[in-house]
FIKOLZA-1660 file (N, C-alpha, C; in steps of 0.1 Angstrom, whole numbers, plus 5000, padded with zeros to 4 digits):
% residues 164
   i   px   py   pz ch aa at
   1 0457 7366 8922  A  M  N
   1 0468 7375 8921  A  M CA
   1 0464 7389 8927  A  M  C
   2 0471 7394 8936  A  A  N
   2 0468 7407 8943  A  A CA
   2 0470 7418 8933  A  A  C
   3 0462 7428 8935  A  E  N
   3 0464 7440 8927  A  E CA
   3 0476 7448 8931  A  E  C
   4 0483 7454 8922  A  R  N
   4 0494 7462 8925  A  R CA
   4 0490 7475 8931  A  R  C
   5 0499 7480 8940  A  P  N
   5 0496 7493 8946  A  P CA
   5 0495 7504 8935  A  P  C
   6 0488 7515 8939  A  L  N
   6 0486 7526 8930  A  L CA
   6 0497 7537 8932  A  L  C
   7 0502 7542 8921  A  A  N
   7 0511 7554 8921  A  A CA
   7 0503 7565 8914  A  A  C
   8 0499 7575 8921  A  I  N
   8 0491 7586 8916  A  I CA
   8 0500 7598 8912  A  I  C
   9 0500 7602 8900  A  I  N
   9 0509 7612 8895  A  I CA
   9 0502 7623 8888  A  I  C
  10 0505 7636 8891  A  D  N
  10 0500 7648 8885  A  D CA
  10 0506 7649 8871  A  D  C
  11 0500 7657 8862  A  V  N
  11 0506 7659 8849  A  V CA
  11 0514 7672 8849  A  V  C
  12 0507 7683 8850  A  D  N
  12 0513 7697 8848  A  D CA
  12 0523 7699 8860  A  D  C
  13 0535 7702 8856  A  G  N
  13 0545 7705 8866  A  G CA
  13 0553 7693 8871  A  G  C
  14 0547 7681 8868  A  V  N
  14 0554 7668 8872  A  V CA
  14 0560 7661 8860  A  V  C
  15 0552 7658 8850  A  V  N
  15 0557 7652 8838  A  V CA
  15 0557 7662 8826  A  V  C
  16 0549 7672 8827  A  A  N
  16 0548 7682 8816  A  A CA
  16 0552 7696 8821  A  A  C
  17 0561 7703 8814  A  D  N
  17 0566 7716 8817  A  D CA
  17 0556 7726 8811  A  D  C
  18 0549 7733 8820  A  V  N
  18 0539 7743 8816  A  V CA
  18 0543 7757 8816  A  V  C
  19 0556 7760 8819  A  R  N
  19 0561 7773 8821  A  R CA
  19 0559 7782 8808  A  R  C
  20 0560 7776 8796  A  H  N
  20 0559 7783 8784  A  H CA
  20 0545 7789 8782  A  H  C
  21 0535 7784 8789  A  R  N
  21 0521 7789 8786  A  R CA
  21 0515 7797 8798  A  R  C
  22 0523 7799 8808  A  L  N
  22 0518 7807 8820  A  L CA
  22 0514 7821 8816  A  L  C
  23 0521 7827 8806  A  H  N
  23 0518 7841 8802  A  H CA
  23 0503 7843 8798  A  H  C
  24 0496 7832 8794  A  H  N
  24 0482 7834 8791  A  H CA
  24 0473 7836 8803  A  H  C
  25 0478 7832 8815  A  I  N
  25 0469 7834 8826  A  I CA
  25 0475 7844 8836  A  I  C
  26 0486 7851 8832  A  K  N
  26 0492 7862 8841  A  K CA
  26 0484 7875 8839  A  K  C
  27 0479 7877 8827  A  R  N
  27 0473 7889 8824  A  R CA
  27 0458 7888 8826  A  R  C
  28 0451 7900 8826  A  K  N
  28 0437 7900 8828  A  K CA
  28 0431 7907 8815  A  K  C
  29 0421 7902 8809  A  P  N
  29 0414 7889 8814  A  P CA
  29 0423 7877 8810  A  P  C
  30 0422 7867 8818  A  K  N
  30 0430 7855 8815  A  K CA
  30 0425 7848 8803  A  K  C
  31 0434 7842 8795  A  D  N
  31 0430 7835 8783  A  D CA
  31 0431 7820 8785  A  D  C
  32 0421 7814 8792  A  W  N
  32 0422 7800 8795  A  W CA
  32 0422 7791 8783  A  W  C
  33 0414 7795 8773  A  D  N
  33 0414 7787 8760  A  D CA
  33 0428 7786 8754  A  D  C
  34 0436 7797 8754  A  A  N
  34 0449 7797 8749  A  A CA
  34 0458 7789 8758  A  A  C
  35 0457 7791 8771  A  F  N
  35 0465 7783 8781  A  F CA
  35 0464 7768 8778  A  F  C
  36 0451 7763 8777  A  F  N
  36 0449 7749 8775  A  F CA
  36 0453 7745 8761  A  F  C
  37 0450 7753 8751  A  A  N
  37 0454 7750 8737  A  A CA
  37 0469 7748 8735  A  A  C
  38 0477 7754 8743  A  A  N
  38 0491 7753 8742  A  A CA
  38 0497 7741 8750  A  A  C
  39 0489 7733 8756  A  A  N
  39 0493 7722 8764  A  A CA
  39 0500 7711 8756  A  A  C
  40 0496 7710 8743  A  D  N
  40 0502 7700 8735  A  D CA
  40 0516 7703 8731  A  D  C
  41 0521 7715 8734  A  R  N
  41 0535 7719 8732  A  R CA
  41 0543 7719 8744  A  R  C
  42 0538 7714 8756  A  D  N
  42 0545 7713 8768  A  D CA
  42 0557 7704 8765  A  D  C
  43 0569 7708 8771  A  G  N
  43 0580 7699 8770  A  G CA
  43 0579 7689 8782  A  G  C
  44 0586 7678 8781  A  P  N
  44 0586 7668 8792  A  P CA
  44 0596 7672 8803  A  P  C
  45 0592 7668 8815  A  H  N
  45 0602 7669 8826  A  H CA
  45 0609 7655 8827  A  H  C
  46 0621 7655 8824  A  R  N
  46 0629 7642 8824  A  R CA
  46 0627 7635 8837  A  R  C
  47 0628 7642 8848  A  E  N
  47 0627 7636 8861  A  E CA
  47 0613 7629 8863  A  E  C
  48 0603 7636 8859  A  G  N
  48 0589 7630 8860  A  G CA
  48 0587 7618 8851  A  G  C
  49 0592 7619 8839  A  I  N
  49 0591 7608 8830  A  I CA
  49 0598 7596 8835  A  I  C
  50 0610 7598 8840  A  E  N
  50 0618 7586 8845  A  E CA
  50 0611 7580 8857  A  E  C
  51 0605 7589 8866  A  L  N
  51 0598 7584 8878  A  L CA
  51 0586 7575 8874  A  L  C
  52 0578 7580 8864  A  V  N
  52 0567 7572 8860  A  V CA
  52 0571 7559 8854  A  V  C
  53 0582 7559 8846  A  Q  N
  53 0587 7546 8841  A  Q CA
  53 0591 7536 8852  A  Q  C
  54 0598 7542 8862  A  E  N
  54 0603 7534 8873  A  E CA
  54 0591 7528 8881  A  E  C
  55 0581 7537 8884  A  L  N
  55 0570 7532 8892  A  L CA
  55 0561 7522 8885  A  L  C
  56 0560 7524 8872  A  A  N
  56 0552 7515 8864  A  A CA
  56 0557 7500 8864  A  A  C
  57 0569 7498 8868  A  E  N
  57 0574 7484 8869  A  E CA
  57 0567 7476 8880  A  E  C
  58 0562 7482 8891  A  D  N
  58 0556 7475 8901  A  D CA
  58 0544 7482 8908  A  D  C
  59 0538 7492 8901  A  H  N
  59 0526 7499 8905  A  H CA
  59 0517 7501 8893  A  H  C
  60 0504 7502 8896  A  D  N
  60 0495 7507 8886  A  D CA
  60 0495 7522 8887  A  D  C
  61 0500 7528 8876  A  V  N
  61 0501 7543 8875  A  V CA
  61 0488 7549 8871  A  V  C
  62 0484 7559 8878  A  V  N
  62 0472 7567 8874  A  V CA
  62 0476 7581 8874  A  V  C
  63 0473 7588 8863  A  F  N
  63 0476 7602 8862  A  F CA
  63 0463 7609 8868  A  F  C
  64 0465 7618 8878  A  L  N
  64 0454 7625 8884  A  L CA
  64 0457 7640 8882  A  L  C
  65 0450 7646 8873  A  T  N
  65 0453 7660 8869  A  T CA
  65 0441 7669 8871  A  T  C
  66 0444 7682 8874  A  G  N
  66 0434 7692 8875  A  G CA
  66 0429 7697 8861  A  G  C
  67 0435 7692 8851  A  R  N
  67 0431 7696 8837  A  R CA
  67 0416 7693 8836  A  R  C
  68 0408 7701 8828  A  P  N
  68 0394 7697 8826  A  P CA
  68 0393 7685 8816  A  P  C
  69 0383 7677 8818  A  R  N
  69 0381 7665 8811  A  R CA
  69 0381 7667 8796  A  R  C
  70 0377 7679 8791  A  R  N
  70 0376 7681 8777  A  R CA
  70 0390 7680 8771  A  R  C
  71 0401 7680 8779  A  M  N
  71 0415 7679 8774  A  M CA
  71 0420 7664 8774  A  M  C
  72 0411 7655 8777  A  H  N
  72 0415 7641 8778  A  H CA
  72 0423 7636 8766  A  H  C
  73 0417 7638 8754  A  G  N
  73 0424 7632 8742  A  G CA
  73 0438 7639 8740  A  G  C
  74 0439 7652 8742  A  D  N
  74 0452 7659 8740  A  D CA
  74 0461 7654 8751  A  D  C
  75 0457 7652 8763  A  T  N
  75 0465 7647 8774  A  T CA
  75 0470 7633 8771  A  T  C
  76 0462 7624 8767  A  V  N
  76 0466 7610 8764  A  V CA
  76 0476 7610 8753  A  V  C
  77 0473 7618 8742  A  R  N
  77 0483 7619 8731  A  R CA
  77 0497 7624 8736  A  R  C
  78 0497 7634 8744  A  W  N
  78 0509 7639 8750  A  W CA
  78 0517 7629 8757  A  W  C
  79 0510 7622 8766  A  L  N
  79 0516 7611 8774  A  L CA
  79 0522 7600 8765  A  L  C
  80 0514 7596 8755  A  D  N
  80 0519 7586 8745  A  D CA
  80 0531 7591 8738  A  D  C
  81 0531 7603 8734  A  R  N
  81 0542 7609 8726  A  R CA
  81 0555 7609 8734  A  R  C
  82 0554 7610 8747  A  H  N
  82 0565 7611 8756  A  H CA
  82 0568 7598 8763  A  H  C
  83 0563 7587 8758  A  G  N
  83 0566 7574 8763  A  G CA
  83 0560 7569 8776  A  G  C
  84 0550 7576 8781  A  I  N
  84 0544 7572 8794  A  I CA
  84 0529 7570 8793  A  I  C
  85 0524 7567 8781  A  G  N
  85 0510 7565 8779  A  G CA
  85 0506 7551 8783  A  G  C
  86 0493 7548 8782  A  G  N
  86 0488 7535 8785  A  G CA
  86 0483 7533 8799  A  G  C
  87 0483 7544 8807  A  H  N
  87 0479 7544 8821  A  H CA
  87 0465 7552 8822  A  H  C
  88 0458 7549 8832  A  R  N
  88 0445 7556 8834  A  R CA
  88 0448 7571 8837  A  R  C
  89 0439 7579 8832  A  V  N
  89 0440 7594 8834  A  V CA
  89 0427 7599 8840  A  V  C
  90 0427 7604 8852  A  L  N
  90 0416 7610 8858  A  L CA
  90 0417 7625 8858  A  L  C
  91 0406 7632 8854  A  M  N
  91 0406 7646 8852  A  M CA
  91 0395 7653 8859  A  M  C
  92 0397 7666 8862  A  R  N
  92 0386 7675 8867  A  R CA
  92 0374 7675 8858  A  R  C
  93 0362 7673 8864  A  P  N
  93 0350 7674 8855  A  P CA
  93 0350 7688 8849  A  P  C
  94 0345 7689 8836  A  D  N
  94 0344 7702 8830  A  D CA
  94 0335 7711 8838  A  D  C
  95 0338 7723 8840  A  G  N
  95 0330 7733 8847  A  G CA
  95 0332 7732 8862  A  G  C
  96 0340 7723 8867  A  D  N
  96 0342 7722 8882  A  D CA
  96 0353 7731 8886  A  D  C
  97 0350 7741 8894  A  R  N
  97 0359 7752 8897  A  R CA
  97 0364 7751 8912  A  R  C
  98 0361 7740 8918  A  R  N
  98 0366 7738 8932  A  R CA
  98 0382 7738 8932  A  R  C
  99 0388 7741 8943  A  P  N
  99 0402 7740 8944  A  P CA
  99 0408 7726 8940  A  P  C
 100 0419 7726 8934  A  A  N
 100 0426 7714 8929  A  A CA
 100 0427 7704 8941  A  A  C
 101 0430 7708 8952  A  A  N
 101 0432 7699 8964  A  A CA
 101 0419 7692 8967  A  A  C
 102 0408 7699 8966  A  V  N
 102 0395 7693 8969  A  V CA
 102 0391 7683 8959  A  V  C
 103 0392 7687 8946  A  V  N
 103 0389 7678 8935  A  V CA
 103 0397 7666 8935  A  V  C
 104 0410 7667 8936  A  K  N
 104 0420 7656 8935  A  K CA
 104 0418 7646 8946  A  K  C
 105 0416 7651 8959  A  V  N
 105 0413 7642 8970  A  V CA
 105 0400 7634 8967  A  V  C
 106 0390 7641 8963  A  E  N
 106 0377 7634 8960  A  E CA
 106 0379 7623 8949  A  E  C
 107 0385 7627 8938  A  L  N
 107 0387 7617 8927  A  L CA
 107 0396 7605 8932  A  L  C
 108 0406 7608 8940  A  L  N
 108 0414 7597 8945  A  L CA
 108 0406 7588 8954  A  L  C
 109 0398 7594 8963  A  E  N
 109 0390 7585 8972  A  E CA
 109 0381 7576 8965  A  E  C
 110 0375 7581 8954  A  E  N
 110 0366 7572 8946  A  E CA
 110 0374 7561 8939  A  E  C
 111 0386 7564 8934  A  L  N
 111 0394 7555 8927  A  L CA
 111 0400 7544 8936  A  L  C
 112 0404 7548 8948  A  A  N
 112 0412 7540 8957  A  A CA
 112 0404 7531 8966  A  A  C
 113 0391 7531 8965  A  R  N
 113 0383 7522 8974  A  R CA
 113 0388 7508 8973  A  R  C
 114 0393 7503 8984  A  G  N
 114 0398 7489 8984  A  G CA
 114 0411 7487 8978  A  G  C
 115 0418 7498 8974  A  R  N
 115 0432 7497 8968  A  R CA
 115 0442 7503 8977  A  R  C
 116 0454 7499 8976  A  Q  N
 116 0465 7505 8984  A  Q CA
 116 0471 7516 8975  A  Q  C
 117 0471 7528 8980  A  V  N
 117 0478 7540 8973  A  V CA
 117 0492 7541 8979  A  V  C
 118 0502 7537 8971  A  A  N
 118 0516 7537 8976  A  A CA
 118 0521 7551 8977  A  A  C
 119 0518 7560 8967  A  V  N
 119 0524 7573 8967  A  V CA
 119 0515 7583 8958  A  V  C
 120 0514 7595 8962  A  V  N
 120 0508 7606 8954  A  V CA
 120 0520 7616 8951  A  V  C
 121 0522 7618 8938  A  I  N
 121 0533 7628 8934  A  I CA
 121 0526 7640 8927  A  I  C
 122 0529 7651 8933  A  D  N
 122 0523 7664 8928  A  D CA
 122 0533 7675 8930  A  D  C
 123 0532 7686 8923  A  D  N
 123 0540 7698 8925  A  D CA
 123 0534 7708 8933  A  D  C
 124 0521 7707 8937  A  D  N
 124 0514 7717 8944  A  D CA
 124 0514 7713 8959  A  D  C
 125 0521 7722 8967  A  P  N
 125 0521 7719 8982  A  P CA
 125 0507 7718 8988  A  P  C
 126 0498 7726 8983  A  V  N
 126 0484 7725 8989  A  V CA
 126 0478 7712 8986  A  V  C
 127 0479 7707 8974  A  V  N
 127 0474 7693 8971  A  V CA
 127 0481 7683 8980  A  V  C
 128 0494 7684 8981  A  L  N
 128 0502 7674 8989  A  L CA
 128 0497 7674 9004  A  L  C
 129 0495 7686 9009  A  R  N
 129 0490 7687 9023  A  R CA
 129 0476 7680 9024  A  R  C
 130 0468 7682 9015  A  A  N
 130 0454 7676 9015  A  A CA
 130 0455 7661 9014  A  A  C
 131 0464 7656 9005  A  M  N
 131 0466 7642 9003  A  M CA
 131 0471 7636 9016  A  M  C
 132 0481 7643 9022  A  D  N
 132 0487 7638 9035  A  D CA
 132 0476 7637 9045  A  D  C
 133 0468 7648 9046  A  A  N
 133 0457 7648 9056  A  A CA
 133 0447 7637 9054  A  A  C
 134 0445 7633 9041  A  A  N
 134 0436 7622 9038  A  A CA
 134 0443 7608 9040  A  A  C
 135 0455 7608 9045  A  G  N
 135 0462 7596 9048  A  G CA
 135 0471 7589 9038  A  G  C
 136 0474 7597 9027  A  H  N
 136 0482 7592 9016  A  H CA
 136 0497 7596 9018  A  H  C
 137 0506 7587 9014  A  T  N
 137 0520 7591 9013  A  T CA
 137 0522 7600 9001  A  T  C
 138 0530 7610 9003  A  T  N
 138 0532 7620 8992  A  T CA
 138 0546 7622 8989  A  T  C
 139 0548 7627 8977  A  R  N
 139 0562 7631 8973  A  R CA
 139 0561 7644 8965  A  R  C
 140 0569 7654 8968  A  H  N
 140 0568 7667 8962  A  H CA
 140 0577 7666 8949  A  H  C
 141 0571 7669 8938  A  A  N
 141 0578 7670 8925  A  A CA
 141 0583 7684 8924  A  A  C
 142 0595 7686 8929  A  D  N
 142 0600 7700 8930  A  D CA
 142 0610 7703 8919  A  D  C
 143 0610 7696 8908  A  W  N
 143 0620 7698 8897  A  W CA
 143 0617 7709 8888  A  W  C
 144 0604 7714 8888  A  E  N
 144 0601 7725 8879  A  E CA
 144 0604 7738 8887  A  E  C
 145 0615 7744 8885  A  L  N
 145 0619 7756 8892  A  L CA
 145 0611 7768 8886  A  L  C
 146 0603 7774 8895  A  R  N
 146 0595 7786 8891  A  R CA
 146 0599 7797 8901  A  R  C
 147 0597 7809 8895  A  G  N
 147 0599 7821 8903  A  G CA
 147 0587 7824 8911  A  G  C
 148 0587 7833 8921  A  P  N
 148 0576 7837 8929  A  P CA
 148 0563 7841 8921  A  P  C
 149 0565 7848 8910  A  E  N
 149 0553 7852 8902  A  E CA
 149 0547 7840 8895  A  E  C
 150 0555 7831 8890  A  Q  N
 150 0550 7819 8884  A  Q CA
 150 0542 7810 8894  A  Q  C
 151 0548 7809 8906  A  E  N
 151 0542 7802 8917  A  E CA
 151 0529 7807 8920  A  E  C
 152 0528 7821 8921  A  R  N
 152 0515 7827 8925  A  R CA
 152 0505 7825 8914  A  R  C
 153 0509 7826 8902  A  V  N
 153 0499 7824 8891  A  V CA
 153 0493 7810 8891  A  V  C
 154 0502 7800 8893  A  L  N
 154 0497 7786 8893  A  L CA
 154 0489 7784 8905  A  L  C
 155 0493 7789 8917  A  R  N
 155 0485 7786 8929  A  R CA
 155 0471 7792 8928  A  R  C
 156 0470 7804 8922  A  T  N
 156 0457 7811 8920  A  T CA
 156 0449 7802 8911  A  T  C
 157 0455 7798 8900  A  A  N
 157 0447 7790 8890  A  A CA
 157 0442 7777 8896  A  A  C
 158 0451 7770 8904  A  Q  N
 158 0447 7757 8910  A  Q CA
 158 0438 7758 8922  A  Q  C
 159 0440 7767 8931  A  E  N
 159 0433 7767 8944  A  E CA
 159 0422 7777 8945  A  E  C
 160 0423 7789 8938  A  R  N
 160 0412 7799 8938  A  R CA
 160 0403 7798 8927  A  R  C
 161 0408 7796 8915  A  E  N
 161 0400 7796 8903  A  E CA
 161 0396 7782 8898  A  E  C
 162 0402 7772 8904  A  G  N
 162 0398 7758 8901  A  G CA
 162 0400 7755 8886  A  G  C
 163 0411 7758 8880  A  R  N
 163 0413 7757 8866  A  R CA
 163 0423 7746 8862  A  R  C
 164 0432 7743 8870  A  T  N
 164 0442 7733 8866  A  T CA
 164 0444 7723 8877  A  T  C
% end
């Protein structure tokens, strides 16, 4: 029996609504501990949850997140609580501060050796461009409406500070 194709899905901004905790990283000094500690209170994005459930019917779903590995247990519990658990979760190594696009492409390349990647779903345009350049089909999760300041805060955290 052939392996099912992979559907690679980000967590923050795709299935989890992080907007309530952005204030922790808007100020200086940034409070990364508080930012990550509040992740268990993220609300679900209905669109993302439904997409995961739909893709799981004929794909192997893998969550690929820029969250640090130390958050693995909290992340798995959040996914379970919102009805989309039971899938593999790949996370940024603790202490790895490279841009999210670099880390995620690298993690996906390791995972996907010999496997078909059907789609990569992310809310970060920089990650999507990097995935596209690596030859993967992408889909922009654009349902989390953010203002320019929120967008700037997340982009800095993901691509300059290598935190999410």
